[in-house]
Residue, then its C-alpha position, 0 to 999 in steps of 0.5 A: m479500528a485498526t491502530i497504524e501498528q497493524l499497517v507495519g509489515r509487507w502486503r500482496l497484491v491480490e485484487s486490483k478494481g480500476f487501476d487502469e483509469y485511476m492512472k490515466e485519470v492522473g495523466v499517466g501514459m499509456a506505456l506505463r499503464k499497461m506496465g502498472a497493471m501487470a504488476k504485482p507489487d509487496c506493500i512494505i509499511t514500516s513506522d516507529g510511531k512519528n515517521l512513516t514509510i511505505k515500500t512498493e516494489s515489484t519486478l518493474k519498479t520500487t517506489q518508496f518515500s518516508c514521514n512524520l505524520g502531519e508533515k508537508f513533504e515532496e514525494t515522486t511518485a511511481d511514474g515520476r510526478k513531484t507532488q505535495t503530500v502529507c500523510n495522516f492517520t484518522d479513523g483507523a485509516l493511513v490517509q495519504h493525500q497528494e496536491w500537483d499542478g493543480k490537480e490531487s488525490t488522497i490515497t487511504r489505507k485501512l485494514q477491511d477482514g484482515k487484508l489491507v485495502v487501498v484506495s485511490a481517489k481523484q474523481l475515478m476510484c481505484s481499490w487494491v487488496l492485498f494480503y499479510i504476509h509478515s511483519s517486519h517486526n515479532c517474527s521469526i524466519s521461519l516463520i515469515m517463508k511459511r507466511r510467503t508461501t502461501c498464497e492462496r486465500k484460504k490456505f492464507e486464512i487458515t495458517s494464520q489463523i493457527l499463527e495468531h494462537 
């Protein structure tokens, strides 16, 4: 089972399924949905054990929130919604539960086969698969640059295996 420390690092989106339908379901307008579909964001997760920060950055927009696990906070989502959100780490997954205007959504981040899988659920489900780019700690500059330039899946897996040994 994964630990929260294993989620820490920079992750790059490589696959998205059902994202437009999910955004439509939570009330995102067509223009923002089209822009969101074009974005290929990086997700940067940092944690000091209790405090957690998730930053999503792309060429279109960057959003970030910080919270203490288990404590409710106000989040402003990428589409501008103000939500009451709580994040917990349960069964090896980071679970982010949002509530706004009588609606709710749950976003689950977990490791699966060395990739970060993000599943958003309301009635419809969408998923993102992200590859690990680098850790925010214990890395040399050359390691970061090598991993950042390794985009193809097979090259990444080979590089990743070599770097772990």
